N, C-alpha and C positions, 0 to 999 in steps of 0.2 A: 604518526601512526606507522608502525612497522609493517613491512610486506609479509605475506603469508608463505608458509612452506608447503602445506598439504591441503588438498581439496577437502572441504567439509563433508561432501557427499560420498565420494569413492575412495578417498585417501591417497590419490595420486600426487606426485610431486608437481608443484606449480612452478611456472617460469616467471619471467619478469612481469610486472603489472602492465595491463593493457591500457590503463588510464591512471593518471595521478594529477592532483591539483592541491595547491597549498591551502592551509587554513585561512578563513573559517569554512567549515562544511555546513550543510543544511540538512536538518532532520525532516522526518515525515510530518512532524507537527509544526514545521516551518519555523524552527528556532535555530539560531546559529550555535555551532559547537566548535570549540577551539581545537580542531583536529584536521589533519589532511584528509582528502578523499582518495582512496586507493582501490582499484578494481583489478582482480585477477580473473582469468578465464581458463577453466580446466579443459585441456585438449582431449582427455579420456571420456568425460561424461557431459561436457559442455556447460557445467555449472559455473555461473559468474558469482563472485563473492568478494566481500570487503572484510578487512581485518576487524577484530573486536574493537568497539569503542572503549575509551578509558572508563573504568568503573561502571560496566554495563549493568550490573545488578542494581546499583543505586539509581541509575537512570530510569529503569522500568518500575522500580518500587516507588520512587518519590517524585520523579521529574516528568515521566511520560504520562501525562494526565489527559488522555484523549476524551473529547466530548464532554468535559465537565463544566463547560462554560454556562450551560443552561439546561433545564430539564428537556427542552425540545430541540436541543442542538442536533443537527444531522447534516450530512454532506449531500449536496445536490448531485443527483445521478444524471438526470436529463430533464428536458422540458417537453411536456406533452404537446400535441399538435395545437391545442388551444392555449398554450403558454403556461399551463399549470405546472408547477415544479414537482418532480418525482424524486424521492429521496432514497439514499443507498440502502438503509436497513429494511425498508419495505420490500425492495427488490430482492435483497438477500434472503429474506424470509420466504418469499414465493419460490425462489430457486431451491432453497433448502427443502421445502416441503415436497417438491417434485423429485429431487434427486435422492433423498434419503429413503423414501418409500417406508415410512415408519409404521410398524404394526400397532394395533390398538394397545393403549396403556404403556407404550414404550418408555423406558428409562433413557433419558438423553442428557449428555454432558456438553456444555459449551466450554471448550478448553482454550484458555487465553481470552476470557469472556469480556473484559472491560465492563461497560455498563450492561452488556448482554441484551441490547435492544432488539437484535435480530431474534434471539430465542424468545424473548417476551412476546414479540409479535407473532411468532410461530405458535406459541401456546394459545394466543387469542383465537387462532384458527383451529387449533387442535387441543382443546382443554383436557382431553383424556391423557395426554402424555405427561410425564413426570420430569420437570426440569431440574438440572443440577448445574452448578457453575464453579469454575476454577480460574484463578488469576494469580500472577506473581506479585500482586500489590493488594493492599487493603483499601485503596482509594475508592473502589467502586462498590464496597459493601452496602453503602446507603441506597444504591440503586436497585439492589436485589431484595431488600427487606420485605417489601409488600407482596411479593409474588413467588419467592423461592424460600422454602423452609430452611431454617438455620442449619439443620443437620445435612442439608443438601448443598451447602456452600463450603468451598475450600479456598484457602489462600496460601501462597508460598510453596506448600507441599501437598501431595495427595496421600491420604491414609491408605495403607495396604488393604484395608477392608473394602475399598472400592475396586480392587482388581477383579476382573472378570464379571463386573456388575452390569455393564451398560449394553443396551441394544444398539445404541448409536452415539457417536461423538461428532460434533461439528467444531471447526476451528476456523474462524474468519479473520484473514489478514493478520496472522500471528507468526507463522513459521518463517516468514522473511526476516523477522527480527532476531531469531535465536542463534546463539553461537554454536549450538550443537544440534542441528536439525535431525540427525539420525537418532539421538537420544530422545528428542522431542517426540518423534513418531513412535519410538519403542515404548515410551510411557503411555501414549494413547492406545497402542496395541495391548498393553497390559491391562487396561481397565475395560476393554471390550470383551464381550462374550465371543466364543468361536462363531464365526459367521456374522458378527456384528458389522455395522456399516459406519464408515468414516466419510465425512465430507469436509474438504478443506478448500478455502478460497485464498488466492494469493495473486500478487501483481504479475501481469504479463509484460515483461520488459520489452518484448518484441513489438507489442502493440502500444506501449506507453514508455518510450525510451528515457523519460525523465527518471524513472525508477532506478536506472543504473547509477545515478549519482546521489541517491538518498542515503546519507551516511549511516543511519540506523537500520536500513534494510541490508543486513549482512549477507542475505542470500537472494539471488536473482535466478529463479528456477526456469528451466526450459522443459519441454516435453520429455526428452531423454533423461534429464537429471531428476525430475520428480518421479518418473517411473522407477528409476534405479533406487531412489531413496525409499519408496514405498515397498518395493519388492524385497529390499534388504532388511526390512523391519517386519515382515510377515503379512503383507497385504497383496491382494491381487487388484489390479486397477480395472474398474468397470467402465468409467467414462471420464474423458477430459473435455470439458465444455468451455469453449471460447466464444460461443455465439451470444450468450445471454447477458454478459456483463462486459462491455467494451473496456479494454485496459486491464482486464483481470481474467483469470480462468479458475474454474471450479472443477475439482477432481473428486470422484467418488471411488471408494475402494472397499473391499471386504476382507475382514480379518481371517487369515489362514495360518497354518503352522509352517515354521521354518523360513529360511532365507531363500527367496526365489529370484534373487538378482542375477542378471546376466547381461551380455552386450545388448545395447539398445540401438534401434535404427535412428537415423537423423542427427547423430552427434556432430558430424563434420559441418553440416549446414547450420545447425544451431550455434556452433562455436564461431563460425564465420559471421553470423548475424550479430552476435555479441560484440565481436571485435569492431564491426562496422559502427555500432552504436557508440562505442568508446571513441572512435575517430570523429563521429558527428559532434560529440561534446567538446573535443579539442578545437574543432573548427568554429563551433558556436561561441566559445569563449573568446577566441581570437577576433571574430567578427564583431561581437558585442563591445569588447573593450575598445576597438578602433572607432566604432560609432560613438561610444561614450566620450572618448577623448576629443573627437571632432566637434561634438555638440556640448562640450563642458559648459556648465553654468545655465543652460537652457531649461525651461519648464517642460514637463512631459507628464503623461499618465501611463499606466500599465493596465492592459486588459487581461483580467484573470487574477484572482487573489489566492490561487492555489500554489502548488509547488513551483510551477514554471514561472509564474509572476513573481513569487518570492525570490527565486534564484536571480531573476533579472534585477529586482530591487537591490539585492545584495551586491551585485556587480556595479550598479549605478550609484550606490551610496557615496556621498561626499563629492560627487562629480556633477550630478544633474539634480534639478529640483523636481522630485516626483510629487505631484500635488494630489494624486488620488490613484487608488485601484478602482477599476471598473469591473463589475461582476453581476451576473444575472441572478445569483442566489439571494432571495429576499431576506434570508436570515442573517446575512452579512451586512446588509445596508444599515447605515447610521452607526456602524462600528468602526474600529480602527484595527489595522493590521500592520505590524512593524512600525507603529507610530504614524501610519498614513491612513487617511479616511478611505472607506470603501463605499462606493456609490453605484447606483444604477447607470448603465451606459447613456441613458437619456439625460443624465446630469453632467455630461462632459463640459468641463470648464471652457468657456468661449474664448479664452486667451491661449488655449493649448492647441497646438497643431500636430504634435508628435505623440503617437501611441505605440508603445512597445507591446507586442502580442505575446502574452505569457500563457500560451496554450500548447497542448500536445501538437508538435509540428506535423504529425500525420493527419491531424484533423483541423488544424488552425484555419486554413483558408476556407474550408467548407463552413465552419462555424461563423467566421467573420462575414461571409457573404450574406448571412441572414440578419446581421446586426445593423440597426439604423442609429445614426448619431444626429443630434439636433443641430445640424449645421449644413450650409451649402458650400463652405470653403473646402479647399483641398486639404486632406489630412495625410500626414506622413506616417505610414504604418511600417514599423520595423519588425521583421520576422526573425525567429531564431535560426531558420535555415536559409 
């Protein structure tokens, strides 16, 4: 993967990469890609970014098949106080209802919809609104058929007749994937009515540093860079919400006329934090490979079957015997991930003493303090940090 020359958000010349790692890389759907991982950090707007993946259009059209495993597939967001699982799309729907402030009978478009479970749940709460969906793949059409009218569905391209049509657009966890985020936002602006509302959700790399090395997340936005991108495409920013969804942020904006972009506050601090995250991953890789080589051939488990656990498994492959992933999400139990069984923590193999902690390092110790394992023996917990 070649280095980049210009920032995707502000167009400034980029310097040398802040992070590089040889192939294979890991995608957000936790599959390996025969590509290097390269991260640049823009000094002018603080945007962190990765070069385009090989054949990116085909990847999203036919390979990036998110949440198609089962009708009820969803990602675990948190555990309630009583241990009940809380899922991502339910939480996104609740946030969307509050932040969009939809008028009665609003026409709303889910842009980059995938299965559009969030919009479907929003419509269950607000049956007066009129749902529309758009995605760059036809893989999800089956999921729309029972509740979105055929003429309100679009794939690959949007018909010009939709321009200026919508009271609101929402786009959940899509803009981080696109090679041209300014064009992405400009297309959304084109389909909104003047004064229409936009809500986007996107990963917060400062709260979830693993996002920095997700190879298909081409964009790692900060407050200054998302403000710059929105103002440059005809939006005024209403709210940046980091409180309601840990590891991500939600941004609401209103469609206005013209390019409103200008210098943003906080660029230097955000740039420094991005570079510190890149340094963290260099250290984490060096530490993990040293541990792996020292314990070569031993049996172990990995706590967490998400991105962090998958990255650890990728580094341990061929050197250690990973007997299981341990995860709290009941929808993952009795399945396999990367060819490895996924089990509840209570099913820790009695012959395994080493557990690699595949969790966000900013939260890992607090999470593990509440986890009980069925053993009285000493366990060797290996942390990313």
